[in-house]
N, C-alpha and C positions, 0 to 999 in steps of 0.2 A: 344369539342374543339371550340375555337372562329371561326367565319366565315373566317377570313383571314387565319388561320392555316389550316382549311379544304380545302380552295382553293389551298394553297401551297402544301398540301399533294396530292390533286387530280391532279393538273397540273404539279407540280414539281417532286414529288416522284414517282407517278404512271404514269406520262406522258400521261394523258388523253388529247384527242383532240376533236375538233368539227367535226361532220360529216356535210358537206355542203348540203347533201341530206339525211336526217335521214331516211325518209320512204324508199328510194331506197336502203340505206345501210342495213336496217333491212330486207327488203323483197327481195332484189336482183332482182328487176324488173326494167323495163324501157328500151327503145330502144335507142341505141347510134349510131350516125353516124361517130364516130371517135374511134381511137384505145385506148387501156388501158394505153399506155405510156402517152398520152395526159391527160387522166383522173388523173393519178398519179401526174403529174406535177401540174395540176390545184388544186388538193386537197392539195398538199404540200404548194403552194402559199397562199391558203386560210387558212392554219393552220388545215386542216382536217386530220383525222387519216389515215396514210398509213401503209403498212406492217411493222411490227417491225423487228429489226435485228435478226439473228439467235441466239437462246439461251435466248431471252427475252420474258417474258410472256406478255399477254395482261393486260391492266390496271384493277384494282379491280372494281367490279361491282358498288360499291359506288362512286368510282371516275368517272366512266362513267355516273352515274346518276347525279352527281354534274355538270359535263360538260354539260349535257342536260338541267339542270335547268338554268345554266348561259346563255346558248344559247337561251333559250326560254323566259326568264324573261327580259333580257337586249337587247337593240338595238345591231345590229351587231358590230358597232364600239366600243361600251362600252364593250361588251362581249370579244372582242379580246384584248382590253387593260387590262381588269381584268385578263384574262388568261395569257397574256405575263408577267405582273408584278408578278403574283403568280408563274409562272414557274421560274422566276429569283429570287424569294424571296425578292422582293423590293417593296417599296412604290413610288409613284410619287415624283420627286425631287421638294420639296417645297422651295428650296433655304434657308436652315437653316443659320441663322446669316447673311443673306444678307442685306447689306446697300449700297445705292448708293454712289459710291466713285468717286472722281474727278481724272481722268486719262488722260494722254496726248493722243491726236489723233494719233500722229506718234512718232516713236522712231528712234534714230540714234545711230550707233555704236560709241564707244569711247574707248580709252585704259583702262579707269576705269570701263567699262561696259556700258550697254545701257543708253542713256540719252534722255530726251524729245527733240524732234525736234523743232527748232524755225522757225518762219515764220515772214514775214514783216507785221507790223501792220499799224497804221495810219501814215500819212505823215504830218509833222509840218513845216510851213514856217514862217519865221520872218525876219525883216530887222535889220542888224547890224548897229548901229548908231555910234560906236566908233571903234578905232583900225584900222588895215590895211584894213579891209573889207569895211570900209567907209559906204556907203548907199546901200550895196549890199543885195540882197535877199538870205537868207540862208535857205536851205531845209534839214530837218532831217527826216529819216525814222526810226520809232521805231521798236523794235523787240518784239515779243510776243510768247507765247507757247500755241497753240490752245488745248483746253481740252474738254472732254466730261464726262458724268456721266455713270458709268456702275456698276452693272446692273441698268437699269432704274426702276422707281417705277412701270411702266406698266408691265415690264417683271416679277418683283416680284409678282405683283398682279395676272398675268396670271398663274404663276406656282402654286400659292396657290389656285387659282380657280380650276385648274386641280386636285389638291389634294382633294379639297372638293367634286368635281364630283366623284372621285374614292371612297371616304368615303360614299357618298350617294348611289353608286351602291352596295357597300357591305351591307349597311343597307337594301336596297331593296331585297337582296338575302337571308336575315336571315330567314324570315317566310317561303318562298317557300322551302328552304333547310330543315327546321324543319319538314315540312309536306310532304317531298318527300319520306319518308319511307326508309331512310338510315339504314342499318343493323349494321354496325360496329362502327359508330361514332354518337355522338349527338352534334348538333350545339348549342352553348350557345349564350347568349345575349352580350357577351363581344365584344367590338369594339376597334379599334385603336383610339388614341386621335383625336378628331375632328379638333382642331386647335393647333397643336403642337408648332407653332411659338409663341403662347401666353405664353407658359411655358418655352421657351428657353432663355428668356431675364433675 
């Protein structure tokens, strides 16, 4: 199966977790100056494996091995992101079909629905030369609708950079997973699209 499918199987279907202390978890050694309740809370916050609920078996050995490979090949922040996305069966949100749109900064309620809020713009002054006003100074304040652009080009670029990071992490996991000695599955060279936004237009 492709590397993404293998990760989703391990973390999503089999519920594999990271051991924050893999040597201690395997050997059961190490002295602790705090209670097991504290250990369980810390492991859960770190995404480490905690006791399963009654009636649920432990993850498959291949799933455990996949989790170990991910934990040791990738930096911690990358490993947790890959695991979280695989657990949810998602890819990073690369903002498909995103285009910067001109939108009002503020909205105001109206009987017909929300309307763009207006604000005072520039002030214009001129002298009236005719009519009743004579030679008086006339001042007019223009009204405008402040707008902004959302999402910005920077936000779109950041979302797509995050997708490319995720894609690179999957590529970095392919060879180690093939050589990890998995028994039940074979990891293929198939990958998600590298730049899906280029094919969405």
